C-alpha positions in Angstrom: -0.1 0.1 0.0 1.2 3.4 -1.0 -0.2 6.7 0.3 0.4 9.9 -1.6 -0.3 13.4 -0.1 -0.1 16.5 -2.1 0.6 20.0 -0.7 1.5 23.4 -1.8 -1.7 24.4 -3.6 -3.4 27.7 -3.1 -4.4 31.0 -4.6 -2.0 32.9 -6.8 -2.3 35.6 -9.3 -1.7 35.1 -13.0 2.0 35.1 -13.8 2.9 33.8 -10.3 4.4 30.6 -9.2 3.6 27.7 -7.0 5.5 24.6 -6.0 3.6 21.5 -5.5 4.9 18.6 -3.3 3.7 14.9 -3.2 5.0 12.9 -0.3 4.8 9.2 -0.5 4.6 6.8 2.4 4.0 3.2 3.1 5.3 0.6 0.7 7.1 2.0 -2.2 9.0 0.4 -5.2 12.2 1.6 -6.6 10.8 1.3 -10.1 7.9 3.6 -9.4 7.2 6.3 -12.0 5.3 9.4 -10.8 2.9 11.7 -12.5 0.9 14.9 -12.0 -2.6 15.2 -13.3 -5.2 17.9 -13.0 -8.9 18.2 -13.1 -10.9 21.5 -13.6 -14.7 21.5 -12.9 -16.7 19.9 -15.5 -13.7 18.5 -17.3 -11.8 15.3 -17.5 -8.7 14.5 -15.5 -5.8 15.4 -17.8 -2.1 14.6 -17.9 0.3 17.3 -16.7 3.7 15.8 -16.3 5.5 12.4 -15.5 9.0 11.3 -14.3 10.7 7.9 -14.0 12.8 6.8 -11.1 16.1 8.3 -12.2 14.7 11.5 -13.7 16.0 10.5 -17.2 12.6 10.2 -18.7 10.4 13.2 -18.3 7.2 14.3 -20.2 5.0 17.3 -20.2 1.6 18.1 -21.6 1.8 20.7 -24.4 -0.2 23.1 -22.4 2.4 23.3 -19.5 5.7 22.7 -21.4 8.2 25.4 -20.8 6.3 26.6 -17.7 6.1 23.6 -15.3 9.0 21.4 -14.1 8.6 18.0 -12.6 11.3 16.6 -10.3 11.8 14.0 -7.6 13.8 13.4 -4.6 13.9 9.7 -3.9 15.7 10.0 -0.6 12.7 12.1 0.6 10.1 10.0 -1.3 8.8 13.2 -2.8 7.9 14.5 -6.2 7.5 18.1 -7.0 5.9 20.2 -9.6 7.3 23.6 -10.0 4.7 25.8 -11.8 5.7 29.2 -13.2 4.0 31.8 -15.3 0.7 30.5 -14.1 -2.5 31.3 -16.1 -6.1 31.3 -15.1 -6.6 28.2 -17.2 -4.3 26.3 -14.9 -6.9 26.5 -12.2 -7.8 22.9 -11.2 -7.3 20.3 -8.5 -3.8 18.8 -8.9 -3.2 15.1 -8.3 -0.1 13.1 -7.9 -0.1 9.5 -9.0 2.3 6.5 -8.8 2.8 3.8 -11.4 4.4 0.6 -10.3 7.2 0.4 -12.8 5.6 2.0 -15.8 6.4 5.4 -17.2 3.1 6.6 -18.7 1.2 9.7 -19.8 -2.2 7.8 -19.3 -4.1 7.9 -16.1 -5.1 4.4 -16.7 -1.5 3.2 -16.0 -1.3 4.7 -12.5 -1.9 2.6 -9.4 -2.0 5.0 -6.6 -3.5 8.5 -6.3 -3.4 11.3 -3.8 -6.4 13.3 -2.7 -5.5 16.4 -4.7 -4.5 20.0 -3.9 -6.5 23.0 -5.2 -4.6 25.5 -7.3 -6.5 28.7 -8.1 -5.0 31.3 -10.5 -6.7 34.7 -10.5 -6.6 37.2 -13.3 
């Protein structure tokens, strides 16, 4: 069993920055890949970013590429999402997720999910 807890969300003005953290506890696997997804009201949950164990394989959604950075600190069992140049359309609940050994952009390949953290970007 793996538990994921997101933190760092909040209210920020357009153009500002936030850094989300996702702390993992319980049983983890060295092969775990981690991802960030987001869901706005009335919309499907969409892929944001993913990273494999070593950080050698990273992917971003086109909508956030160049603005967001995903990273991980395996010693701290934590994955981060640095969000810069935030836009109102980035407003959503952000979820971290863990895949047991599979690097993927699809939510269907993730096994564990956090409860989400709200990010609200004002204009």
